[in-house]
N, C-alpha and C positions, 0 to 999 in steps of 0.2 A: 505494499499496499504509500503511496506516495503520499509526504509533508507537504503542504501548502506554506506562505510566507507567513503564516500565525504559526504555525509551527502543530499545526490539526491537523491529525489525518487524514488523507481529503481520496475521493471513494476512489477503489480501482475500477470501475466507471463509471459514466453522467449518460443518462440512459438519453437518446435521443428526442423524446416522449417531452423532457422539462423542455424542449424547446415551445411547447404549445403555448396561445396567448395564453395568458389568466395563471399560467402554472406557479406555483411555488416551491419551493428546491424545500426536500425535509432535513434533517437536520443526525446529526450523532449516530446511532448503527443503521437508520433508514436512509443517511446521505450518500445522493446516485440518483434518488428519484422525488418524487412528486410529491407535495405534503398534502395538496389538494388541488385544482383547476381554479381557484375563483368558489364554489359555493360549495363548502362543505356541511352543511347537515342537507343537501340536496345530493348529496354524491353516497353517504351515510345513508339514507332513506335505500337509496337504489338498492345499494349492498345488498341491507336486509332482506331487501324484494326477492332477492336472486335476478339479479339484475343488471352483471355492473361487470368489468375487468379492471384490473390493478396490475400495474406495473409493479412487477418483481424483481426486476430486474440486478438487482444489488445485490442477489444474497449469490455461495457459490455453490456451483454444483463442482463432484467428484466422481471420478467412474471408475468402474474395477471388473479389469478384465479376464478371460482364465476358466479354466474347467479347475479351478480351485476356489473358488471367489467367496460360493455363500459356507462352504464350513468354515474358508478361513474368518469370514468376520463375523460367522458365528461362533465361535472360540476367542472371538477378542472383543467382545458388545456384551453386551445387556440383555440384548433378541436373542432366540429362535430362530434364526434365517438360516439354518440348513435344507430345509429343504422346500426356501420359498416361493410361488409358485407365480410366474410371471403375471405381471402384470395385475400381482396383491401388493400392495403399498403396506407399508408399515412402519416404526421410526427405533430411531438406537439409541443411547447412551454409552460414550467413551468412559469410563471413570478411569480417576488415579488410582493408585496401590489403597490408600486407607477410603477408597468409594466416595470422592468426590468428584462433581462432575465437569467435566473436560472437551465435549463435547457434545452433540446432539444432532442427531442427521433424520429427514425421511427421506425412509428405503425404498427402493421400485424396479424391482428388475424382469428386464424386455424378454428376459432366454438368452442373450448372449455375452449382457452386458448387468451391471449392478449399479444404479445409478444414487447419489445420493446428496439433498438436499439440504445443506448448511449453510449456517453464518459462521466458520472457521475454517471456509475449504481449505485455505495453504499452508494452513496450519492443523489439520488434519489430515491433510492428502502426502502430509511430508512425515506424522507419524506412524500411518498404514501402511508409508514406502519402504520406513524401518524396518517394518516388521511381516517383510513378507520371506525371509529367510530364501531355503529351494522351495518354498510353493511356486506354483504355474498360475501365479498371481501378475498382475500392474495396476499399476493403480497411474492416471492419472488427475490435475490440478484440469476439469476442463472448463471450468468459465467465462474463460478468454472465448468459447467456443458458441458455448450455451446461455440463455437468459428467462425464467422464470416469468411465466402470470400467472396469476392468479382467480380463478373464477369462484361464482356461489355453486356451487355442483356437486352436487353426494352419487358423485360417481368414478369407476373408476378406467383406465383408459382402457378403449378395445383393443382390435388388433386392426391394423390397420393406421391408428391414432398414432400420435405424435407420444412417445413416455410420458404421462399422468403421476401425480404420485397425491395421491387421496388422504388426507388428514385427516386418521381413524382416531380425535380426538372428538368425547370424552367416554367414549365406550370402551366397556373394559377388556383389555385383549387375553386370550387364552394365556394361560400360567400369569396374568397380570390380579393387580389387586389395589382397589379404594384407600383413600383413607379422607374421601371429601365423600360429596353426593350418592345418589344410585344413578345410575347411566339415565332413567328415564326421567329424572324429577333433576338433573346436571341445567345448569345455565344454556350450556354449551350443546346440548341434547339438538337441537334445534341451524346450529352453527354449519352449513355449506361450505366447504371449502376447498378446492384441490388445485396445485402447479402443474402447468403445464410447464416443459420445458420447448423451446423453440430457439430454432437458430439464430444466434445472435445478432443475425444481420435482415434478419425481418423482421425484427421484433416490429417497428413501425406496419411492416405491412398485414402482422396479425391481429397486433390490436384493430388499425384501417377495418378488419373482415368482420369481427366483433363489434362493431360502434354501426355496422352496414344491418346486423341480424336484431340491434337497438338493442347495445350494450352501449351506455355509457362508460365512458375511461374515466376511475376513481383512485384518490389518494390513498395515503397512508394515512390521513386522519380516520377514513371514515375503516377502515382496515384495525388497525387496534383501536376504534372502540371497541369494536363486534369482538375483539380477540378480545380487551378485559373484562367486556362482561362475559364470555367466557369463564375464565379462568384457565386461559391458554398460558401455558410459559414461554417463554423464549430468550435461550443461551445468554443473549445481548443486554436480556433487563434483569430476568429475577435470577441469573443465576452467576455466584462472588466465590472465590476461593475457599467458600465452608460447604459449599451446597449438597448435601445430598438431597436423593432422587425424591422420600419419601417426603424431603419438607412441600416441593412442591405438587404436592400427586403423583409422580412422573412411573410411577409404579401402574398406573392405569396402560398408558398405550406404550413405555420404555421398556418396560424391564419385564423380564421372565422368570419365572420363580424357580421354575423344575427344571434351567438347564445347566448343563455344565461349566464349568470352572472357569470363571474368567476374572480378569484384573478387577476387585474394587467386590465382588461378588459374594467374601467373607462381611464386607461395614452394611450390604444389603440385607442379607438375613440372618443378620440376628438383630439389628433395628429392626426387623422386622417378626421375628418368632419371637426374641424377648425384651426390647427397647423401646427407645418410641423417640420423632424427633427430634431433635434440638429447637426447634425454627418450626415457624408454620405460613404458608404463604396466606393472605386474607384479604379481601375485597374491599378499599374503603368510598361509603357516599362521600363524599364530600359537600359540606358547607358550599353552597353558589351562593349565600345571602351577600359576600361581602364582596365576589367576583374574585375571588381571591385563588390561586390555583399552585399546587407547589412543583418543585421543581422534582424529577426524577432521583433520588439521593437523599431526598427531606429526610429527618428525622419522627421518626412518630413516635407518641409519647404517651405516657400513661398521667392520665392528672393527676395533682396530689392531694391532700387533701384544704380543704375549703381555710382560708385565716381570714381575720377580721381586717378590714383596712381602716386608714383614718377615718374613713365619712361613714364608720357602721355597717357599709354593706361585705360582704361576702367576697374574699377572690381566691378562683384555686390556683393551686404553686403551680409552677410550668411545668412540673412534673421528669417523673426518670426515662430517659432512652430507651424503649425497647425493638425498636425495632426500623425501618427502612424502607423510605417507598424506593421501588425498582419503575413502576409504570404509573404515565397517567393519559388519562382521554378526555374527552369532551363527547360526551355520547348524546345523542338525540332526543330521546327519551328519558335518557335517568338522569342527566347534566353532568358534570362533572365526577371523574371514577380513577381507582386508582387501584396498583396492585400493592402490596405492602410483604414483607416478609418481617413478621415479627416470630419474642416469645412463644415460646407454646404455653409457657404457663400466662398468658398473659388471657383475664380472664374472656368470653367469646360475646357477654356482654355489654363491655364495657367500651363508652363511648372513650374515643380517641384523638386527641391533636396531633397535625401534621406543621411544622415551623414552617413558612414563606416565609418573605422578601416582606410582607403587607403585615402580617405578625400570623397568630397561631391559627389555625383551619380547625373546625372537631370532624370527627368522622366516624360514622358509626359505621358497623363492620357487617361482613355477608364472609359466611365460615366456607372457605375452599379445605382447606385443613383442619378436626377438628380437632375438639385442644385434649381431647382423651389420646391423640396421639398413635391409637390402633385402629388395624383393618376388618374387618364381618369374618376375614375367613384366615384371621388370627388363631397358633395353634393351641390350646389350652396346654399351660403347662404342667411338667409330667413331678412337680416336687420344689421347695426353696431354691432360690438365685442362691448364685454361689456373692458369699457377701463379697460386696462391692463392685461387682457385674452394675448392676442397675445406675451404677455411675459413672462408668467408662463415656468420656464425652464421646463417643456416636450412640448410644441407646438413650443421651436425653435425662437422664434421670434426677 
């Protein structure tokens, strides 16, 4: 990734669709594509209705070829892909030896190539390439050749169609489990989202074909608002150097609990079977009366006890920090909302405060990962835990 004159990382590719009249460029992890094209509320409504296209050409694409590709990926990652059928979508995580999330990728195989759509393509491709050893696999960062377009369609790619990754979220996959709502009751149950890979030099033509069919082009303001509403984690937003998958309810779609060994598996199993995640993802409904919106990374606080002031009224103490904001969005129906990672011990019914430049913002919680920190299928303990087991930092005791 290049660096601009201000020392800020510049996007690897700048979408030609940013030349559209009214286009406003996105920033941060979405730099390189449009935030919106002039009417973000109308764009979001069009996407929610199921008739729009989103430029996601800033995402990375990694290709893996060779006869050993699926069994090899199966041995390295959190997902069971050893017998992945062509045109069947799933997702996987690459964990460090302590079970922390390093990479996430959407996965689909076309019969000859396994395609990984990810936000960390250069680093993921480099790590996979180092893991090849003598196996018959070839890894390439294909981002320069392929770009992703998002569609609100709940369907896999059909034979003869372009490579398509259908987002499995939030349906609990075989071998997965959940820390959050039932699949049918999940706010993301009605979110339809798939990524279609198109040749990068045909990006504009592919968008025009969809516009000709009546689908407007919309920006990431719209797609991010619907992602936050659906509790959908992203590595560039919700993941830090301490994140384990349990904290983000990512065992739903990206982790198979009954497959063979892989790096980080011990932590996945121990937290699921014996412990609790130290933190939990939550959606925050922000008080919009003051027209304040926090920045990503803003502190989330549990208010302190009320203390008398000189005027006789009570004022809440600022409170201790219990987490931080990971994603912020303006939803066309819900108003200002955010995702945040907080300590698991924070009461689920507590009204929280979020720091902002204009003052603290009151925020109500919508539970993503429950405060109990256990799944419905957690094994029943066979006996007392070994002394000190619950105090392991990865068990959240």
